[in-house]
Structures are given as structure tokens and as C-alpha cells.
N, C-alpha and C positions, 0 to 999 in steps of 0.2 A: 522711162517713166514704171516702174514696176508697182500694181496693187496686188494685194494680197488680202482676200477675205476668209473668215473662219469656216471649216469644214472639217468632217471628221473624215476625209478620205485618206489622208497622207499619215505614215507611219510618225510616231513621237514616241517622246520619253516624259513620263509623269514625273512630279517631284518626289515620289517614292522611288520609282525605278532610277532616278538620278543617284541618289543613296545607294541603293542596290549596287548601282555600276562602280560606285565609288568602293565599296565594301568588297565587290567580288574582285577589283583590279588586285593584283600581286605584287604590284609595284607602286611605289609612291608617287612617280612621275604624272600621272593621271591627277592624282590630288594636289599636287606642287604646281602643275598647270591651270587648274581651276582656282585656287588661292592666289598665285600670281595675277591670273586676269582680275579677280575681285581686287586684289590689291592695286591694279591700274585704274581701275573702275573709281575706287576711293579717291586716290591722288589727284584723278581728273577731276573730282567732285570738289576736292579741296583746293587745287592749285588753279584748273581752269575754269570752273564754273562761276567762281565770283567775279570774274572780268565782266560777265553779261550784265551784271547791276552796278559795275564801278562807275560809271557815266551819274545815273540817278542818286548815288551817295555823295559825287564828289560836287553837285550841283544844290545839294541838300534837298531834294525833292524827297527821299526817305531816309530815314536813320539805317546805320548799316545792320543792326541787328536785325530789322522788320527787313530789309533788301535780302540777306542773307537768307532769310526763312522763306521768303516768296521766290526767292530762286531753287532753293532745295524743292519746293512743292512742284513749282512748273517744270523744273527737271525730269521730274516724275512722270508729270504728267506727258511731256514730249516723247519720251523713251515709249512710253505705254502708248499712247495713240500713233505714232509712226510705226510702232511693231505691228500693229493690227492692219494699217493700211498702206505704207510705202516702205517697204522693206529694202529697196534697192542698196543705200549705204551698206547695210551689214553683209548683202551679197557679195557688195565689191571688196570688202576688208577680207572676208572669207576665201576670195580667189586671188590674194596678193602672192600666195606661194600656190602653185598647182601640184597638189599629191596625186598625180595620174598613177602612179603607180600602184596604189590600193585597189585596182581593179583587177589586179593579179593573184588568183588566189592562193598559187605557191609562195608568194614573198608577201602577200598583204599584211598577216599580223606584225612581221618584222618592220616591215616597211612604216607601219603606223605608230609603232612604239618608239621607230627613229624620228617620226614627224613629232610626238609630243615632246620629245627632247629637244628639239629644233624650237618648236613652239614655247615651250617653258624659258629658253635661253634669250629667245626675243622679247617674252615680257620682263625679264631680269633688267635688258638693256633700256626698257620704257621707264620702269621704276627709278633705276639710278639716275636716269636723266631728269625725270619730274621731280626728285628731291634735291638735286643740284640746282635746277631752275628756280626752286623756291627759296633756297638758300640766298640767292642773288637777288630775290623779288622780281624776278622775270617771268610773264606768263608764258611759258614754254608751250609746245603743239605737242599734247599726248597722241594727236592723231599722226602727224607725221613722225613723231618718235616709235609708234606701234608700227608703221609702214616698215620705217628703217629696221628696226630690230628684228622683225619676222624675215626680211630680205636678208640680212646681214646671218642668220641663222641658217636661211635656205643656201647662201654661198656658201657657208660651212658643211653643209650636207653635201654640196655639189663637190667641194674639193676632196671629200673623203669618198668619193666615187659614186656617190648616188646618182646616176644619170636621169633617172626620171623625174627629178624634182628641180623645177626651174619656177622662176618668179613669174606669176602671171601677167602677161604682156598687156589685156583688155583693162585688168585693173589698175595697171600702173598709168595708162593712158587716161583714165577718167582721174587718178590722183593730179596728174599734169594738168588736164584740163580744168580741174576745179580750181587747183594753186593760181593759174594766172586769171582765169574768167573772174573768180569770186573776189580777188583783190581789188582787179580793175572797175568791176562793180561797185564795190564799196566805198572806193575813193571818189567815183564819178556820182553816186547817188548822195553821199555825203555832202558833196560840193551843191550839187542842184537842188535837194530837197531844203538846205538852210537859204538859198539864192530865193527860193520859193514862198517860203514862211516869212523872210524879212520882205519881199515884196507885196505881200497878202496883209502883213502886220505894222507896215510903216506908218500908217496914220492912227493905229490904235493905241489905247492908253496903256503904257508900258506895263503898270501893275497889275491890270486884268489878264493881260496875256500872260505874265510871268506865273499866276495863279493857273491859268488853264495849261500851261506846258508842264509845269510840275506834274499835275494829275495825268496829261499826257506821258509824262516820261515813267510814272508808274505802270501803265498800260504797257508803254513799250519795252520796258526792263522785263515785264511777266513776258511777253513776246519774246524776248530773247534767250530768256532762262528756259521756254518751251522749245525753241528752236535749237539751243544748246545740246538741251537732252535728245532730241531728234535727232540730231548729228552725232555726237560723241556717245550718246549710250548705245546707237543702234552700232557703231562700229565695236563696243565690246561685247555686245549680243551676239554679233558675227563669230567674234574671236570665240566665245566660250561655246556657241554651237558647234564650230570647227574641232574644238578639243574635245567635245562629247562625241561628235563624230568618229574622231579617231580613236576614241577610247570603245566605242562598240566595235571598231573594227581589231584594235589590240587586243582585245579581252571577249573572245567571242563566248567563253563560257558563262558569261553574264547574261545571256539570251536574249541580247536586245540588238535592234538595229535600225538606224535612221536613213537606210538605202529605200530611195522611192523607186518600188518595182517599174513605175513607167519612166523611169532616169537612171539608167546604170551608174556606178559611180558616186561621186560626191554631188551633192545637190542641197540647196537651202529648202526646205520642205516644212520646219517648224512652224511658221506663221499659219499654215494650213490647218492646225492641229489645236484645239482648245487646250488638251492636255498640257501643251508646250508653251503656255501663256505666263507659266510662273518665272519663266526665263527671263523677258524683259521686265519683268515687275522685280526679281532680284536685283538685275542689274540697275534700276532707277532708285530703287531704295538705297542702296550700297552708296551711288552717286549723292544720293539726297544727304547721308548721314555725313559725307565729305564734304558737302558744300554747306550743312550747319555749321561746320566746326569754323569755316570761315578762312579765307586766305586775305588777310588785312595788307599784305605786303604788295600783294599783284594787285589788289582793289586802288592803293595808293600809287602804284606805279602807272596803270591803266588810266585811270580816272583823273588822277591829279599831275601825273609827272608829263605829259604831252603837251597838253593844251588847256588853259584856262576856259572852261566852258561855261555859257548861259544854261538855263533850263530849256530854251528852245533849241540850242544847239546840242545839248544833250539827246533831246527827243529826236532831232534829224540824224542823230549817230546811231541811236539804237532802231530807227525805223529803217535806214538804209542797211546796218548789218543784218537786221533780221531778214530783208529782202533778198539780199546777197546769200544768206545762208538756205532761206526756203528753197531758193530757186535751185541751189546744189543738193538740196536732200531731194528735190523731185526727179533731178537729172540724175542719181545715183551717184554723184561726188562727192569723195570723203575729203572734206577740208577742214582748215584749222580755224576754230570758232574765234581763238584769241587774235589770228592772223588777220581774219574779216573785219572784228572789232576794231583794232588797232589801225586799219585802212580807212574806214569809216571814218574815226576819229581825226585822221590826217586830213581826208577830204573834207569836213567841216572847218578844221584849223586853218586851212589853206584859203577860205573865203574871209579871214580876219586878216591875211598876209603871210606870206613865207616865213618871215621873222617871228610870227607868233607861235610856231610850232617849235617844241624842242625838240630838235634834229638830234640831240645826244643821245636822248632816252629812246626815239625811233630806232637810231642805229643800233644800240644795245638789243632791241627787239628784232630786228633784221639779222642781225648776227647771230642771234640765238637758232633763228628759223634757218639760216644759212648752214650752220654747223649742224644742226639735228639730224639730218640725213647721212652725213658721213660719220658723226659721232656715234650715232645708235646702230649704224651699219656695222661698225669695227666692235661695239658691246656684244652686239648680237653673235657677231661674228667667233668672237673670242670665246665667250660664253657656252656656245654651242659646243665648241673643242672641250672645253673644261666638261662639261655636262656629258659628254659622249665618252671620255675618259674614265669616268666617275662609274658611269651606268654599265 
């Protein structure tokens, strides 16, 4: 668990200095990297965030319009809150690729520029994969796509002879642990919470419990949107921070630095500086805009395509997914919110019987998760080669 509180002790970049850095860079690659990263944030809000409120829409606890507006607001609050107090997910994502060569003064400018090229290539992979999944109405994991795209670009840099760049082993360990544990917890909690509710409410008047759980679903859905922002929002805060760190090294003429004097090399220090609070705010705003547009295809797929849910079952789904995602955020495990939500729905559905789950829809989602890693690694690898040929 990593807790960070605001102080003035660390170096940072203010919003004005951010634009100064972009203006002083004589290559469009830094600007392209930032724009691609913000594009990925938008796509995440557009295609992934709506799954946090899919079940409360399917059970008619809320209208689609109201639920999406609520999701946009609580996504914003989730990014902002966890940026202040628990930044572990951002740190894990920023360590997916190790740019250790930046510590060598003789080659750090060239290596930083090459790293920006690789980073932007990885972003292209995420954008392409997210749009493709949206076309088919399947809730893809921008989290997995981001990790895979950056890794593919890293492999391309290694193939071109950059021996100093390699995937971050500890970050990939966190990814693997989070993938397995959050899925298992989502399924088990979905089953357990449903059974407990059915046991407690078995002699109660159904009409009254339905009203209660519809209101409960609204609270649980808000919590899901909040924790989605905490998970996915912080991933992209980490990526943009990494781009800015590379930019300050690649373009020293801007006169800016994100190197912590107490920690040589790359480190995540932005959350210790109030002047850097604009970054999580920017990410949360862009994500909120994407969410407000709505991903109705994905809402239909997640909320209605797998299991026919009653309000209490929708409540159980959101609570179990929230707990699994909150646990992952505290332990710095970057996980897929759509994956956890799907596993929670399956867990709830299993309490109704195996045949009540639409396994065809589940299969489509699982195949999407399986192919995300190799697909985005390949796209990131190919795009990195193209980008290096152009710059």
C-alpha cells in the first residue's frame, strides 16, 4: 500500500510549465504522445466506464442517462481522491517498461526521445484495440491493452539494439497477481453476497426489498464508478506522468526537471507537489467527457447480455466488484474493471444455476481478454518500428 500526502518538498511541473514544455520541444513526438494518452483516457471513459453502471440500468434502478451522468461524476471523484492518497496503481503502470538508460548523461537525451517514440506507439495500439472492441460491443480492457501496447513497443526498442530498455518485472508481477486474484474474488463474492441477501430476505415482503435494493444499487453503482476512476484513471495519470518525465529529459532546453534529488533516475514524485494536481484533474475530466457520451452497446452487453438480474442481484454484483477493485487499488494491482465486473456478474448468475448464464456472451468477453495481450503487443511492436522509421 502506498500512501502519498501533499507537500511542497518535491519537484513538479505546473500547468503553465506543462505548456512551456510542449512549446519548447522541437519535435511533435511529445505532443503526439500526450494527445494519444488523452485519447486513450477518452476511449476508456467512452467504452469501459459505462460497464460500472450497466447492471443498475438493466434492472431499471436508474435511467441510462442518469446513470451515465452519475458515472462521469464519480469517475472524476475516484481519480482525484486516489491521486491524493493511494497512487500505487499509477506507479505500477509507469514501471511496466524500465527506462534505466536515462541515468546516463551521455545518452539520456537520445534514449528519452526514443522512449517517447515507443510510448506513443504503444498508445496507438490501445486506441486501435479500444475502437475495435467498441464496434463489436464488447467491453475491452484498456488496462490490459495499455500494458500490452507499452510492452510491444518495448520489445521493438530491444530488437533495435537498445539493451538498456526492458519490461519491468515487478510491475508485470503485480499485473499477473491482480488478474488472477481480482477475478476469483469477483466470482466468489458475487456468489456469497447473493446467498447472504437471499438468506436474510427470504421472509421479507418482496415489493419492499425490491425498492430497497433499487436504491442500494444506485449507491453501489456510484461506488463502482468511483473505484473505476481510481483504477483506470490512475493508470493514465501514470502514463502521462511518464511522458512528461521523458519530455523533461529529452528537451533539457525547457529548463524543467522531474528528477527527485533524493531518488536518482525515474521516480513518481508528482503526488507530493500541489502544483501537479492539475494532472489527475485533467485525466478525470477527459474520462468524464468520454463517459457522458455513453457506451450503450457495452451497457447492453454487460448488463443484459450475460444474466437476467433482479435488483438485489445487481446490488450484489456491484458490491462484489467494488470490493475486488478496491482491494486491487490498495495493493497497487492494475486490473481490468470490465473483467472484474464480468466475473462478479457470473458469480451472481451461478447462484441461479449454470444454465442461467449466457456462456456465449461470457465466451466473447473472455476471448477478448485473451487476445488483448498478444494483439496489443503486436500492434505496439509494429507501430514502434513504423514510428522509428519516420522520426
